[in-house]
Structure formats: structure tokens, C-alpha cells
VEXVEXMI-234546 format. One record per residue (C-alpha): y, z negated, x negated; residue number from 1. Coordinates in Angstrom, 1 decimal, decimal comma. Layout:
<pts>
<pt v="Y" w="Z" u="X" k="NUM"/>
...
</pts>
This chain:
<pts>
<pt v="-24,9" w="-9,6" u="9,5" k="1"/>
<pt v="-26,2" w="-11,8" u="12,0" k="2"/>
<pt v="-26,4" w="-14,2" u="9,2" k="3"/>
<pt v="-23,4" w="-14,2" u="7,7" k="4"/>
<pt v="-21,6" w="-14,0" u="10,7" k="5"/>
<pt v="-23,6" w="-17,5" u="12,0" k="6"/>
<pt v="-22,2" w="-19,1" u="8,3" k="7"/>
<pt v="-18,5" w="-18,3" u="8,3" k="8"/>
<pt v="-18,6" w="-19,1" u="12,6" k="9"/>
<pt v="-20,1" w="-22,9" u="10,9" k="10"/>
<pt v="-17,5" w="-22,8" u="8,3" k="11"/>
<pt v="-14,8" w="-22,3" u="10,6" k="12"/>
<pt v="-16,2" w="-24,8" u="13,0" k="13"/>
<pt v="-16,4" w="-27,8" u="10,1" k="14"/>
<pt v="-12,9" w="-27,0" u="9,0" k="15"/>
<pt v="-11,4" w="-27,0" u="12,4" k="16"/>
<pt v="-13,4" w="-30,4" u="13,1" k="17"/>
<pt v="-12,2" w="-32,1" u="9,4" k="18"/>
<pt v="-8,3" w="-31,1" u="10,1" k="19"/>
<pt v="-8,7" w="-32,9" u="14,1" k="20"/>
<pt v="-6,2" w="-35,2" u="14,2" k="21"/>
<pt v="-8,0" w="-38,0" u="16,2" k="22"/>
<pt v="-11,4" w="-38,8" u="15,2" k="23"/>
<pt v="-13,7" w="-40,9" u="17,6" k="24"/>
<pt v="-14,6" w="-44,0" u="15,8" k="25"/>
<pt v="-18,5" w="-44,7" u="15,0" k="26"/>
<pt v="-20,7" w="-46,5" u="17,5" k="27"/>
<pt v="-20,9" w="-49,4" u="14,6" k="28"/>
<pt v="-17,3" w="-49,4" u="15,0" k="29"/>
<pt v="-16,4" w="-49,6" u="18,1" k="30"/>
<pt v="-19,2" w="-52,4" u="18,8" k="31"/>
<pt v="-17,8" w="-54,3" u="15,9" k="32"/>
<pt v="-14,1" w="-54,1" u="17,6" k="33"/>
<pt v="-16,0" w="-54,9" u="20,8" k="34"/>
<pt v="-16,9" w="-57,9" u="19,3" k="35"/>
<pt v="-14,5" w="-58,7" u="17,4" k="36"/>
<pt v="-11,7" w="-58,9" u="20,0" k="37"/>
<pt v="-13,8" w="-61,8" u="21,7" k="38"/>
<pt v="-14,8" w="-63,5" u="18,9" k="39"/>
<pt v="-12,5" w="-62,6" u="15,6" k="40"/>
<pt v="-14,0" w="-63,4" u="12,2" k="41"/>
<pt v="-12,7" w="-65,9" u="10,1" k="42"/>
<pt v="-11,6" w="-65,6" u="6,8" k="43"/>
<pt v="-14,3" w="-64,4" u="3,7" k="44"/>
<pt v="-13,4" w="-64,9" u="0,1" k="45"/>
<pt v="-13,4" w="-61,7" u="-2,2" k="46"/>
<pt v="-17,1" w="-61,8" u="-3,6" k="47"/>
<pt v="-18,0" w="-65,3" u="-2,3" k="48"/>
<pt v="-21,6" w="-66,9" u="-2,8" k="49"/>
<pt v="-23,9" w="-66,1" u="0,4" k="50"/>
<pt v="-24,6" w="-69,3" u="2,4" k="51"/>
<pt v="-28,2" w="-70,9" u="0,8" k="52"/>
<pt v="-28,0" w="-69,2" u="-2,7" k="53"/>
<pt v="-27,9" w="-71,8" u="-5,3" k="54"/>
<pt v="-26,6" w="-71,5" u="-9,0" k="55"/>
<pt v="-27,4" w="-68,1" u="-10,6" k="56"/>
<pt v="-30,3" w="-68,6" u="-13,1" k="57"/>
<pt v="-30,1" w="-66,3" u="-16,4" k="58"/>
<pt v="-31,2" w="-63,4" u="-17,1" k="59"/>
<pt v="-33,2" w="-64,0" u="-19,8" k="60"/>
<pt v="-35,3" w="-66,2" u="-17,7" k="61"/>
<pt v="-36,6" w="-63,8" u="-15,5" k="62"/>
<pt v="-36,8" w="-61,3" u="-18,3" k="63"/>
<pt v="-39,3" w="-64,4" u="-20,1" k="64"/>
<pt v="-41,3" w="-64,6" u="-17,1" k="65"/>
<pt v="-41,9" w="-60,5" u="-16,3" k="66"/>
<pt v="-42,9" w="-60,1" u="-20,1" k="67"/>
<pt v="-44,5" w="-63,8" u="-19,9" k="68"/>
<pt v="-46,7" w="-62,2" u="-16,5" k="69"/>
<pt v="-47,6" w="-59,2" u="-18,1" k="70"/>
<pt v="-49,0" w="-60,3" u="-21,5" k="71"/>
<pt v="-50,9" w="-62,7" u="-19,5" k="72"/>
<pt v="-52,4" w="-59,7" u="-17,1" k="73"/>
<pt v="-53,0" w="-57,5" u="-21,1" k="74"/>
<pt v="-54,7" w="-60,5" u="-22,2" k="75"/>
<pt v="-57,1" w="-61,0" u="-19,1" k="76"/>
<pt v="-58,3" w="-57,6" u="-19,3" k="77"/>
<pt v="-58,9" w="-57,5" u="-23,0" k="78"/>
<pt v="-60,9" w="-60,8" u="-22,3" k="79"/>
<pt v="-62,7" w="-59,3" u="-19,2" k="80"/>
<pt v="-63,5" w="-56,4" u="-21,7" k="81"/>
<pt v="-64,5" w="-58,1" u="-24,6" k="82"/>
<pt v="-67,3" w="-60,5" u="-22,0" k="83"/>
<pt v="-68,6" w="-57,2" u="-20,0" k="84"/>
<pt v="-72,1" w="-56,0" u="-21,9" k="85"/>
<pt v="-72,7" w="-52,5" u="-22,7" k="86"/>
</pts>
């Protein structure tokens, strides 16, 4: 009976906390608010390119590089096993 009572109390506490009218902001939100009060951030375009990033390469190039590397490793391992004296 004690465990069930604890579960009910915990559920009540969660409902009470979720229903609070005023919720305290997180530490990160408070830190950013304080920083932006002194030095507000500039406008940022929607999904703007990150600084220092060049044009994107095709995903096919990445795929070819990965598959080529895997094929080279397979060939190298096969060659090493072929040359190994038994």
C-alpha cells in the first residue's frame, strides 16, 4: 500500500508542477537572455549557410569514395592472403 501511495503522490506532484502558471526558464535561457540584453544577436537568414563552408559536393562523389575505399581494402586483404605462404 505504501508504494501505491508514493506513486499517486508523485503523479499528483507532476500534475501540479505541469499546471503551474509561471515556469522558471532554464539556466541556458537565463544565460542567453542576459547576454542578449547587453549584445543582441544580429539577424540570421532562414537556414543560412554556415560560415567557412564552400559549395556542397554531390552525394554521389561521397558514395564513390566510400565504395572505392572498401573495394581497395578488400583487394588488399585478398592480395595479402594470396601471397602468404601456408
